[in-house]
Phi, psi and omega in degrees: 000144182270162177269358172284146173305133189210165179246122177282119183265318180182196184209137174245241174289329178224157176301143183245110186235164172251119180287121180309322182294339178252015182288342177275006178269015173065169187198175178218133171242117184232153172155161182293165178302140179074017183256357175118012186289326183293318177299320183300316175298316175305311175302319174292316177303315179298318181296321177289314175304314180298333177270010176085014183257114177296155184232149167231128179209152178271137173258097183288317189251016182055037176238006176263355178294343179301334182301343182275349187233153179297143184281173174261107187268088183291154181306323183294321177295315183290327172296325175295316183294325177293319181292333180268356179078021182285119187276141178059035185294120178206164184288137185202131172262157186240143180308128189224140172245132179257135175244155180200118178301334181265000173065025181260326184241012183180182180292136177302146181235113190229162173219150174275160180306314186297322178293319177305309174090157176293336184288311180287331177292321181299322175294320175299321181271358181059040180282153176272178183304313179299315177296323178293327176295322176290327177290329175289328175299316182300316184292318177297324177294310180303320177297316187289326185257011175067030180270127175281127182249100182250315190225178189295320181300327177294318180285324177296314180293331177285321177296318177297319175298323175294324175291326180285330179252027189294330181293316181294312191282335178304320180295334181262318190250354179117174190292128176233118178248148181307310177303321178298315174308315184293322178300310180303316178299319178296318175295323178297328175294317176299315182299319177302313183293335181271002175103016178302326180295342175283332182279320196257115179158191178234162359289130176289149183293137176264121182306330180293342177293339178280341192250043180266150172232152185272185181305335185261006175087006179281141176281140180285146174265107176273117179251115176271115178289113193242005183298317175285323182300325184287001171291344182229083182301328180296321181293317174310298180308313182294321182290319177294322176290322175303310182301317181297312185294315180302321178299323179290314191291325190266327187281146179286157172298130180228353179073209181267114179266166176293335174207153183292155174282334182199139170251134186245108179264123180258093179278159186052048192297339187293337177296333181289329185254351180297123178061015177289133173298157185301320181299318179289324169302326177294316183287325172300321179292326174295317182298313185297321179290326189263338184296334182302329173292347176269004177084015179252131173257139181243125181240120178264143179237120185211154175289332187223123182298344179283355178281347185261122180296147191306318185291335175276320179302325179296340183266359185267096186282336184248129188223138170235117186246104175277183184299145172236149174256145187244064182267333183238163179310319183286328178296316184297319173297324176301312178305309181301317175301316186298316187295316186282348177278352182262155167284119190304146170245114182299353178284338182202163177272109189295320176302315178292320181300323181300324180280350187252350189299138176271177181293132182084006179245147181211161167270126191234136168213126179232164182288132181277181184299337175271007179083003184264135178303136179287158174298136188298144180231140171273123191214155170273133180284138178295153176287147175283160180265342178266172187293140176266122175107173186290161170264170183280165178292325175295318176300319177302310186292330174297314183295317181296326181289344179264356185305137182291346175253014186304125181084354180286324183245354192291325177267121181291136179251127174244082184267174182296133180206208192300319181302313181293314182301309178293328178296314179300319181290325178298316184295323179289334183279342179291137179292151170294137182299135177283156176275160178304127176089355182251146172288129180295138182270134177283147174305144183316310187300323181287330177300324185257013177092003186259088189284174180306314181296325183287322177300317184283309192262328183088169173222196186292346183262331190222158177269137181275173182292319179305313186295313186293312180294329182291320178298319183290317183294319183294333177291329189273343185284136180293170181306318186290305187284334178285006176299153188299124187298327185286356182302316174068192185285151177067010175064207187296327189289346176273349183297339180273007185301000000 
């Protein structure tokens, strides 16, 4: 055993522990359904929390909420704890904050349209290259004109404006066609029907709320209720990717700490990489490589190690491999790949062992004190101290009512933004109705050859209404929300896409 702070995961011939100072070197929990991945995740979450390290994880099957309540220590669990040498094993719940994009089983969790950015929105909306180009034009126009993009109605109104002014805007920003604008509007409607309006809006989540500790120094376990969210896997994957990228974008460089600032578990990781273009995969790989210097550990959970791209898999230094079945050629390849990623143990054949592991047993290899992966060990995973399985609705409500962020995100805020700004400008641009028998007067601008598009947008000679109001709005926007809207997801490293 090491003298460094560590988390006991399980025991084979020797105890298998994760050193906290290497927890930001990322990790992988893999294995077929029903082999014990969820319990391994729960054990790690408990370990990090007890060491004062906050955790964020998605509850895909509604069975991770039990981490918040003391477990039922059956004789079988107690016998296993004794066998593995778990000291002071007792029932214990851990401080938990529940989140829910739909606001039903936890605090609402939102991002603004501008924070999400055009690249991730394009992936979320499944836009083709042409449609993505028009969406980028819309964001650039919003940035140039100082229009706040906060929720879906802001984006819909902006896309409508872009369509109405397509001829004038095409000369400055590039080609815009009516069918392309219509396609984007239809995709936005689908997203709204799928619950996207719950994700996009204010108040946007403050990342620091994920990094809390309680009065006893335990790190909070942030549980995102994702059972309903998984009805739209692309929405889930896009949101989780946005969250990971925001942590990278916003947190300062801290180098290698004695323990991570936050550990981020990405369940159903195959959804992140599924159908992702090569350029996006490259940028995700860069984020995974660089985010450790921000004090963040990323742990992917997946059924198959082949779900993780090779370059990303190579960066995951801490591994728990549960059983895999080798019924098909792809299954057999998965077993070989999983075995080859471990440092061999001469005592057994890793590939054969992977197909023979029992439930709750895993091949474990973590980084040693010198930063080198340990020789793989076949081990039993320790039993959790918290409840195995979900909590009741009443227990959940009790925890939510004691939450340190109670009331902060519960009420939706709808302040003036692009929707209201564009509507007000359109109303001001309307000509006054003429009296009966009188000739309608042209707006002053039109009489001098200064048409509506020029009034709104301006030209080389004069500043338009939009530009003038944008400058005033931009001055009033705070530093956080006033960030350049076109920044988009993954910060500056994605601008080269």
